[in-house]
N, C-alpha and C positions, 0 to 999 in steps of 0.2 A: 392192385392199386386201380383206383377210380377217377378218372379225368371228368370232369363237371365243367360244361361251359356254359356260363350263366348270361342270358340276355345276348348272345351273339347275333351280328347283324350280318356281316359281309359273307356272302356265297364262297368267297375265296378263301377266306381266312376258315370257314368252318372245314371246308374241303381239304385246305393245307394241314389242319390239325387232326383231320381222320385219317390221311395219308402218312402224316409222321407217326401216330400211333400204329398203324398197319407195317410202315417200315420196320419198327422195333418190337413187333410182337404184342403189342397192348390191345385188349378187345372190351375194356369194361367203360364205355363211353354214356354218359347222361347229359342232356341237353335241357337246360331250364329256360322257358319262356324265350325262344328264340324268335326273331323276326321272321314272319310267315314267308316273305317273299326270298329272303337269303337262304332258308333252310330249305326252301323248296327247290331253288336252282343249286345249291349243293348237291343235293340228291341226284340230280340229272348230269352234274358235270363232274363230279368227282371221279377221277380213273382208278386209283388203286385204294382209295378209302370208301367205295361205294358200298361194299360189302358191311364194313362197320356202320356206316351211317344208316343203313338199312336196318340193323340189329340195335341200333343206339335206342335208350330208352327216353322219352319225354316225359319228364315228372316235376313237382314241385321240390325246392331246394331241402324242405324236411325230409320229403320221401327219400331223395338220393342220399341223404346222411344218416339214415336211420339205423343202417347196419354197420356204420363206419366206427372204428377205433379212435382215429386220429384224422382231422380236419387241417389241411394246409391251404392258406390262401395267398395266391400269388399277387405280388405288389410291386410298383415300379419306385425306384430310389428317387422320387420327385420330391417337391417342397412339403408333402404331408408329412407331420410328424406322427409318430406312435409310440406307445409304451408297450406294444405287444411283443411277446416273444419272437426273434426272427431266427431263421436258418437260411443256410444257403446250400447249394446243389449237393456238394461232397457228404453233407449228413444223411442225405436219401438212403446211401446204401448201409447205414447202421439202422436202418428202420423195417428191415425185411422181417416178415411174420406177421405185422400190423395190417389191420384192414384199413388202408389209408384211402382218403378223397383228397385230390387236389383241386381247387377251385379256379377257374379263368374268368375274369371278368370281362365286360363288354368293351369292346374295341376303343370306344369313345372315353368312357367313364371308369373303367376297371369295375371292381369291386365297392359297393356302396357301404355304408357304416352298419346298416342290418345285415348285409351277407357276411362282413367280417365278423360280426359278433359270433358267429358258429364256428369260427376259427380256433384252433388251439395255437396255432402259430401262424408267421406268414413266412413264405418262400420266395427268397429273392434272388435273381441272377445278377450278379454283379456287373455294372454297365457304367460307362463313362458318364461324368455328370452332366454333359451338355446333351445327352441322349439316354435319358433315365427310362425311357419305356419302350418295349419291345413289341413287335409284331406278334399277334396271338399265335399264328401258325409256328413261328420261330420259337417262340416261348414253348409250346407244347413239345417241339421236336427236341430242344435241348433238355428239357426234364425227362422226356420219354428216354432218350439215349441215356442219361445218366443213371436212371432206374435199372435200365437193361445192360449197361456197360459190362458188369461182371460176366454175364451170360454170353454176351457177343465175344468177348475176348477169349472165353475158353470154346468157342466154335472154331477160332482161326487155326487153321491146319497149313504147315509149310508141306510142299511136296515131298515124297519121300523116294528120292533118286538113289540109285544104288552106288556105294562108294567104290573108289577104285581098289582092284586088288592088287597083291603084292607084286605079280608081273607087270602089271601097267605102271605102278609107281617107281618101280626100279627102271622101267624103260624111261619114264619121263624125267627123272633123276639124272640118268646117263645122258639123255637128250640136253638137259638143262647143263649139264657140266660140260659137254662138247661145245654149247654155245657160248658159256662163259670161258672157255679155252680160247676160242677164235676172238673174242672180244676184249680177252684180258682183263675181264672183270675180277675182282679179288685174287688176282695174279700173286699177289705178296703172301696169301695163305698157302699152307700145305694143301695137297689135293684131299687128303681126308678131313681136313677141316672144312674146306669148300662144299664137300659132299655132305658132311653134317648139317652145315649151314642151310644147304638148298632143301634137305630132307626136312629137317625141323619147320622151315618156312612153308613148305608146300603142306605139311599137316595142318599148320594152323590155319590155313586156308579152307579146311574143310571141303576139298574140291569133291564135287559127284565125279562118277565114272565118264559120262559124257564129258565134262568140263577137263577132266585130267587128259582124255584123248584127243581133244581139240587144241589145247595146250601144248601138247607133244608134237601134234602135227605142225602147228604153227612154229615152234622153235626148229623143227627139223628143216622146213621150208627156208626160213631165216638164216639159217646156218649153211644153207648150200647156194646162197645168194652171190 
């Protein structure tokens, strides 16, 4: 996936775009005809995106698109009408395996008709009608996240804490039963039914060993007050 900034002007926006790409592990950035001052300042002020900006290519639009299979142009939902095919963010996940370029226009005017003529489709981020245009850095961040979402979700790991052994679970059930007896909770049920209810409930909680030990200690202290 290649992100192409066309005629970017504001240093903060350029830096925010580079940072967003860095946040989500995207590295292919091309800049077309940037405003010199904004480009220069972005290089010196961008923190997390500085390496990406240093490696970014400055090319013509034709050069940037030469090896791409699919070109998507970003476009706001303003009053400009278009007959061009439009896709939304969720469709990006179905385009894996293609060499895609996403074009982002200038902050002031977006992509002009000449630049849009290179696009196979428009990529739109649905927004409220009274605010149809997004900030460049925000748009890059949303699209970068959508592209990488599957990879990011697969990297989330839950901490692997030990589960309670049989001895601790029995002790916890016994302590809970004693607390229920003292407070007369479910006293209308036979003891075997109360014990079964407690055991099933504790299993459904998927307690870790530290949690089970803490809960047992808490119930013991409350029972002796």
